[in-house]
N, C-alpha and C positions, 0 to 999 in steps of 0.2 A: 369299625373307623377309629380311626387313628388320633389316637393328642392333639392338639394342633397350639404351638407353640404361640405365646406374648407374647407381637413383634410388635419394637415399636418403631412408629416414621421412618422414615431417612431424612429429615434435618435433624432427628432427633438424636439420631446415633451419634456425634459425636459433640463436645464440651466442645462450650465458649474459644477457653483457649485454641483449642483446636479450629472453628470456625473461627477468629479470629487469620491463626498461621491461612488458612486455603486465602485466604479473602487477602490478605497480603501479599501472597507469593504469587495467585492472579494477579493479584495489581501492578506489579515487577514483571510478571514476564507483557500484559500489555507495555508496559512503558519500553524491555526495550525489543520488543519488537517493531514499534511506532520507533524508534533507535536506527532499527535497523534499517527500514524503508526512510530513515530523511539519508542514513547514510549510501544508499544506494543510489539519489537520489544525487550526491549530490558524485557518488562517484563517475554518476550512466550523462550529466547534467556541461555540458564542456565548460560555460559562464561559472563552475561553481570548486569550488578549489576546499579542503578540507580543513581551511584552519577559518570558511565561511560555517557557523552552528545555530545563524541565528534563525527557526523555524519557518519564520515568514518571510526571511528574502529565502529561500531556498525552499521554502513554496514558488515567490514571487515569478524569480528566475527558470525553474521547472517552467509557471505556467508558460512565458518568455519564450523558453524551450520547446514545450511545443506545437503553438505557433504556428515557429518558424518553420517548422517540421513539416507543419499544414499546407504549411502553403508549397515551402517548397514542392509537396506532393500536388498537390493543385497546379505549379506550372510542368512538371513532368506533365502532367494529364494531356493542358492546355501542349504541350510542342509536339504530341503522339497522336494528337488527334491532329495537329497541324502536318503532320509528319505524312499522314494515314490517304489526309487530303487527297498532298500532292500527291501520293503515289498510286491513289484511287482507290482509298482502302475503306469502303464507307467503316 
């Protein structure tokens, strides 16, 4: 039987400084991803521009835009249904 090496648990392999550095890096990555998401919303939502940096404003205008898109989609569905009725298509 081969001798087994004594292994530390994975959480014990890092020093406190390394754990802190990893935590900071993870938090920076999370914040960068959030910023990227807000930048993408600014690019997509017509009523926003790059001067609008309030996250609350970005979210509210995004919600308004999505609601407008849903309403337009529903209007188009109704138009299609009306045209199908005119053509005799069920």
